[in-house]
C-alpha positions in Angstrom: 14.4 16.3 10.9 14.1 13.3 8.5 13.3 13.9 4.9 12.5 12.0 1.7 16.1 11.2 1.0 16.4 9.4 4.4 13.9 6.8 3.2 16.4 5.4 0.7 17.4 1.9 1.6 14.9 1.8 4.4 11.6 -0.1 4.8 9.6 -1.2 1.8 8.9 1.4 -0.8 6.1 -0.5 -2.6 4.2 -1.0 0.6 4.6 2.7 1.5 3.3 3.7 -1.9 0.4 1.4 -1.7 -0.5 2.6 1.8 -0.6 6.1 0.4 -2.7 5.1 -2.6 -5.1 3.0 -0.5 -5.6 5.8 1.9 -6.0 8.5 -0.8 -8.5 6.4 -2.7 -10.4 5.5 0.5 -10.7 9.1 1.6 -12.0 10.1 -1.8 -14.6 7.3 -1.7 -15.5 8.1 2.0 -16.6 11.6 1.2 -18.2 10.9 -2.2 -21.8 11.5 -1.1 -21.0 15.2 -0.2 -20.4 16.5 -3.7 -23.2 14.4 -5.1 -25.8 15.3 -2.5 -27.8 17.6 -4.8 -27.8 15.2 -7.8 -28.8 12.3 -5.6 -31.6 14.3 -4.0 -33.0 15.3 -7.4 -32.9 11.6 -8.6 -34.8 10.5 -5.6 -37.3 13.3 -6.0 -38.1 12.1 -9.5 -39.2 8.8 -7.9 -41.4 10.6 -5.5 -39.0 10.6 -2.5 -38.3 14.2 -1.6 -35.7 14.4 1.0 -36.0 16.7 4.0 -33.1 18.6 5.3 -32.8 16.1 8.2 -32.7 13.1 5.8 -30.0 14.8 3.7 -27.9 15.4 6.8 -28.4 11.8 7.9 -27.3 10.4 4.6 -24.2 12.6 4.5 -23.3 11.9 8.2 -23.6 8.1 8.1 -20.2 7.4 6.3 -18.5 9.8 8.8 -20.2 8.0 11.8 -19.5 4.5 10.7 -16.0 5.4 9.7 -15.4 6.8 13.2 -16.5 3.6 14.9 -14.8 1.3 12.4 -11.5 2.9 13.0 -11.3 1.2 16.4 -12.7 -2.1 15.0 -10.2 -2.2 12.1 -7.4 -1.3 14.6 -8.2 -4.6 16.3 -8.3 -6.3 12.9 -4.7 -5.1 12.1 -3.5 -6.8 15.3 -5.4 -10.1 14.8 -5.4 -10.5 11.0 -2.5 -8.2 9.9 -2.7 -4.9 8.1 -2.9 -6.4 4.6 -5.8 -8.8 5.2 -7.7 -6.2 7.1 -7.2 -3.7 4.3 -8.3 -6.2 1.6 -11.5 -7.1 3.5 -12.3 -3.5 3.9 -11.7 -2.7 0.3 -14.0 -5.5 -0.8 -16.8 -4.1 1.3 -16.3 -0.6 -0.1 -16.2 -1.9 -3.7 -19.5 -3.8 -3.2 -21.1 -0.7 -1.7 -20.0 1.4 -4.7 -21.2 -1.2 -7.2 -24.6 -1.5 -5.4 -25.1 2.3 -5.8 -24.0 2.2 -9.4 -26.2 -0.7 -10.6 -29.3 0.4 -8.7 -28.8 4.0 -10.0 -28.3 2.8 -13.5 -31.6 0.8 -13.3 -33.5 3.7 -11.7 -34.2 1.4 -8.7 -32.2 3.3 -6.0 -34.0 4.1 -2.8 -33.1 6.2 0.2 -32.9 3.1 2.4 -30.4 1.5 0.0 -28.3 4.6 0.0 -28.2 4.5 3.8 -26.8 1.0 3.6 -24.3 2.2 1.0 -23.3 5.0 3.3 -22.6 2.6 6.1 -20.4 0.5 3.8 -18.4 3.6 2.7 -17.5 4.0 6.4 -15.0 1.2 5.8 -13.1 3.6 3.5 -13.0 6.2 6.2 -11.6 3.7 8.7 -8.6 3.1 6.4 -6.7 5.6 8.5 -6.4 2.8 11.2 -4.9 0.4 8.6 -2.8 2.3 6.1 -0.8 4.3 8.6 0.2 1.4 10.9 1.1 -0.7 7.8 3.4 1.9 6.5 4.9 2.8 9.9 5.7 -0.8 10.8 8.4 -1.0 8.2 10.4 2.0 9.3 12.5 3.0 12.3 11.2 5.7 14.9 13.3 8.5 13.4 11.5 8.2 10.1 7.9 7.9 11.4 7.1 11.5 10.8 7.9 11.5 7.1 6.5 8.0 6.6 3.2 8.8 8.2 3.1 12.1 6.5 3.3 10.4 3.1 0.8 7.6 4.0 -1.6 10.1 5.5 -1.7 12.6 2.7 -5.0 11.1 1.6 -7.1 14.1 2.8 -6.6 15.5 -0.7 -9.0 12.8 -1.9 -12.0 14.9 -0.8 -10.8 17.8 -3.0 -10.7 15.5 -6.0 -14.3 14.5 -5.3 -15.5 18.1 -5.4 -13.7 18.9 -8.6 -14.6 15.9 -10.7 -17.7 14.2 -9.2 -20.2 16.9 -10.2 -18.8 17.1 -13.7 -19.0 13.3 -14.3 -22.6 13.4 -12.9 -23.5 16.2 -15.3 -22.5 14.2 -18.4 -23.2 10.6 -17.4 -25.5 10.7 -14.3 -24.8 10.7 -10.6 -24.5 6.9 -10.5 -21.6 7.0 -13.0 -19.5 8.5 -10.3 -20.0 5.4 -8.2 -19.1 3.3 -11.2 -15.9 5.2 -11.8 -15.1 5.0 -8.1 -15.6 1.2 -8.1 -13.4 0.8 -11.2 -10.6 2.8 -9.6 -11.0 1.0 -6.3 -10.7 -2.4 -8.1 -7.5 -1.3 -9.7 -6.1 -0.2 -6.3 -7.3 -3.4 -4.8 -5.4 -5.5 -7.3 -2.2 -3.4 -7.1 -2.4 -3.5 -3.3 -2.9 -7.3 -3.2 0.4 -7.8 -5.2 2.6 -5.0 -3.9 1.7 -4.4 -0.2 3.3 -6.5 2.4 3.1 -6.8 6.2 6.3 -6.1 8.0 8.2 -9.3 9.0 8.6 -10.1 12.7 12.3 -9.2 12.7 11.4 -5.6 11.8 8.1 -5.2 13.7 6.7 -7.1 16.6 2.9 -6.9 17.0 1.7 -5.8 20.4 -2.1 -6.6 20.2 -4.3 -4.0 21.7 -6.6 -5.2 24.5 -10.1 -3.9 25.3 -8.9 -3.2 28.9 -6.3 -0.8 27.5 -8.9 1.2 25.8 -11.0 1.2 29.0 -8.0 2.3 31.0 -7.2 5.2 28.7 -10.8 6.3 28.7 -10.5 6.8 32.4 -7.8 9.4 31.8 -9.3 12.9 31.7 -6.7 14.0 29.1 -8.2 11.4 26.7 -11.5 13.3 26.8 -9.8 16.7 26.4 -8.0 15.5 23.3 -11.2 13.9 22.0 -13.0 17.2 22.4 -10.2 19.1 20.6 -10.1 16.7 17.7 -13.9 16.4 17.5 -13.8 20.2 16.7 -10.7 20.3 14.4 -11.1 17.1 12.3 -14.8 16.9 13.0 -15.2 20.5 11.8 -13.1 19.8 8.7 -14.9 16.7 7.6 -18.3 18.0 8.7 -18.0 21.2 6.7 -16.5 19.3 3.8 -19.4 16.8 3.7 -22.1 19.5 4.0 -20.3 22.2 1.9 -22.2 21.6 -1.3 -25.6 21.5 0.4 -24.9 24.8 2.1 -23.6 26.5 -1.0 -26.6 25.3 -3.1 -29.1 26.4 -0.5 -27.5 29.8 0.2 -25.7 31.0 -2.9 -27.2 29.1 -5.9 -28.0 32.2 -8.0 -24.6 33.8 -7.3 -22.7 30.6 -8.3 -24.8 30.4 -11.5 -23.9 34.0 -12.5 -20.2 33.4 -11.6 -20.2 30.2 -13.8 -21.6 31.9 -16.8 -19.2 34.8 -16.5 -16.0 32.9 -15.8 -16.4 29.3 -17.0 -19.1 29.6 -19.6 -20.7 27.0 -17.3 -24.4 26.9 -16.6 -24.5 23.9 -14.2 -24.5 25.5 -10.8 -23.9 22.1 -9.1 -20.5 21.9 -10.9 -19.7 25.4 -9.8 -20.6 24.5 -6.2 -18.1 21.6 -6.5 -15.3 24.0 -7.6 -15.9 26.4 -4.7 -16.2 23.5 -2.3 -12.9 22.0 -3.5 -11.2 25.4 -3.1 -12.3 25.7 0.6 -11.6 22.1 1.4 -8.2 22.2 -0.2 -7.1 24.8 2.3 -7.8 22.5 5.2 -6.3 19.4 3.5 -2.9 20.9 2.7 -2.4 23.1 5.7 -2.4 20.3 8.4 1.4 20.0 8.3 1.7 23.8 8.7 -0.3 23.5 11.9 2.0 20.8 13.2 5.1 22.9 12.4 3.5 25.9 14.0 2.8 23.9 17.1 6.4 22.6 17.2 7.7 26.2 17.1 5.2 28.0 19.5 3.6 25.1 21.4 0.5 23.1 20.7 -1.7 25.0 23.3 -0.8 28.4 22.1 -1.3 27.4 18.4 -4.8 26.0 19.2 -5.7 29.2 20.9 -5.1 31.0 17.7 -6.6 28.4 15.4 -9.7 27.9 17.5 -10.1 31.7 18.1 -10.1 32.3 14.3 -12.6 29.5 13.8 -15.0 30.8 16.5 -14.8 34.3 15.1 -15.3 33.4 11.5 -18.1 30.9 12.1 -19.9 33.5 14.2 -19.4 36.0 11.4 -21.0 33.8 8.8 -23.8 32.9 11.2 -24.8 36.5 12.2 -24.0 38.5 9.0 -25.6 38.0 5.6 -22.3 37.9 3.7 -22.2 38.4 0.0 -21.1 35.4 -2.0 -17.4 36.2 -2.5 -17.0 37.2 1.1 -18.6 34.0 2.3 -16.3 31.9 0.1 -13.3 33.8 1.6 -14.6 33.2 5.2 -15.2 29.5 4.5 -11.7 29.2 3.0 -10.2 30.6 6.2 -12.4 28.4 8.4 -11.2 25.3 6.7 -7.6 26.5 6.7 -7.7 27.0 10.5 -9.4 23.7 11.1 -6.8 21.9 9.0 -4.0 23.6 11.0 -5.7 22.8 14.3 -5.7 19.1 13.2 -1.9 19.3 13.0 -1.6 21.1 16.3 -3.7 18.5 18.2 -1.5 15.7 16.9 1.6 17.6 17.9 0.3 17.2 21.5 -1.2 13.7 21.6 2.1 11.8 21.0 3.8 13.8 23.7 1.2 13.0 26.3 0.5 9.4 25.3 3.8 8.3 23.7 3.5 4.7 24.9 -0.2 4.3 23.8 -0.2 6.4 20.6 -1.8 3.5 18.6 -4.7 3.2 20.9 -5.0 7.0 21.3 -5.0 7.5 17.5 -8.0 5.2 17.3 -9.9 6.9 20.2 -9.2 10.4 19.2 -9.8 9.6 15.5 -13.2 8.1 16.5 -14.0 11.3 18.3 -13.1 13.3 15.3 -15.5 11.3 13.1 -18.3 11.7 15.8 -17.7 15.4 15.8 -18.1 15.6 12.0 -21.3 13.5 12.3 -22.7 15.9 15.0 -21.9 19.0 12.9 -23.6 17.7 9.8 -26.7 16.7 11.8 -26.7 20.1 13.6 -26.6 22.0 10.3 -29.4 19.8 8.8 -31.5 20.3 12.0 -31.0 24.1 11.8 -32.0 24.3 8.2 -35.1 22.0 8.7 -36.2 23.8 11.9 -35.5 27.4 11.2 -35.1 27.6 7.5 -31.5 28.8 7.8 -28.1 27.8 9.2 -27.7 30.5 11.9 -28.5 28.4 14.9 -26.3 25.5 13.6 -23.3 27.7 13.1 -23.8 29.4 16.5 -23.9 26.0 18.3 -20.6 25.1 16.6 -19.2 28.4 17.7 -20.2 27.7 21.3 -18.5 24.3 21.3 -15.3 25.9 20.0 -15.5 28.5 22.8 -15.8 25.7 25.3 -12.7 24.1 23.9 -10.8 27.4 24.3 -11.9 27.5 27.9 -10.8 23.9 28.2 -7.3 24.9 27.0 -7.1 27.5 29.7 -8.1 24.9 32.3 -5.5 22.3 31.3 -2.5 24.3 30.0 -0.8 24.9 33.4 -1.2 21.2 34.5 0.1 19.9 31.2 3.1 22.2 31.2 4.0 21.4 34.8 3.5 17.6 34.7 4.0 15.5 31.5 5.0 18.5 29.5 8.3 18.7 31.4 9.3 15.3 30.1 7.6 15.5 26.7 10.6 16.9 24.7 8.5 19.3 22.7 6.8 22.6 23.2 3.4 22.4 25.0 
């Protein structure tokens, strides 16, 4: 198995570093609305626009939705314009979106409709997955793809940074200041990327442009739909819960978090405390994805997903049906996010084995499904709160979908192991 030392003398280190920095910054920006949801809602309420639970869910889900669709579009952009030009265009759109929110917030002229447009623009940050990973991978030989894509794709940690720092910045300088800080950081990354990142030359990597008919052909394969379902649950669950985490904690455990803050941090701002607990839970899912991949390598992807999905279904049902005390709920949420993160790794232990010749296209399709799953989860939780005044029905719907996926694993495992699994080279 290749390690960091094997990268010496290979590829292009500045490009690899900038691919990581671009993706990390992008993931942080993509999920920025989640930890600021309460502050933004309060600012709009001062102007007479009181958001409903459904409107909050729509605002939080739009970056996830647009990011999902744009992953496929930017994948075509990488083929036609090159990874660097596609990344620069995307970064400009993201910077303009951040500056729009900052200046309109600073002038107290922000509206819900403008925030929806900003949310759509932030989707370009979420789609960076389809640009940063190919750009880094194109420079390196097949034997180093695992470690290279692992480095470039370590940007999931960006959402943790959001939850730790965004509420604190908002507390002292206003919610819009977070967008200003984000824009300043994005501009620095943009300049560094423009000078340091390079496309791989033709003698190292030959572009094989993706064609629409290839996507259509793969969408006719039933395994594409199974993997899309599995990733819609694992990554969709991770990004959906991450995006909605603060809203859920504020609506359910506001008093408990306030008491905890005063006792432990000498901190009275419950929104900041919610950010800390959200970061703790999200951190588990962000860092344990490689553990899920390694577990799948050792025991098989299907068997691993049985365990991860089984834990998720049990824990989500628990939090839906039992009125858990605050500390128990945080522990359960931590375990849910941990198992969703590990399930992400397990799904992508299987996908390259089944679609080794079409992994680029499948990454776009399955990644899009993951974003759509996150969008659906946020909207479901918002609908549950708005309709029933609680999250029970929303959690139970997600539990039912996870159980459907477990049944699906039972339906496909024998066929997988006796057909393409024989030639795959890894444990199925």
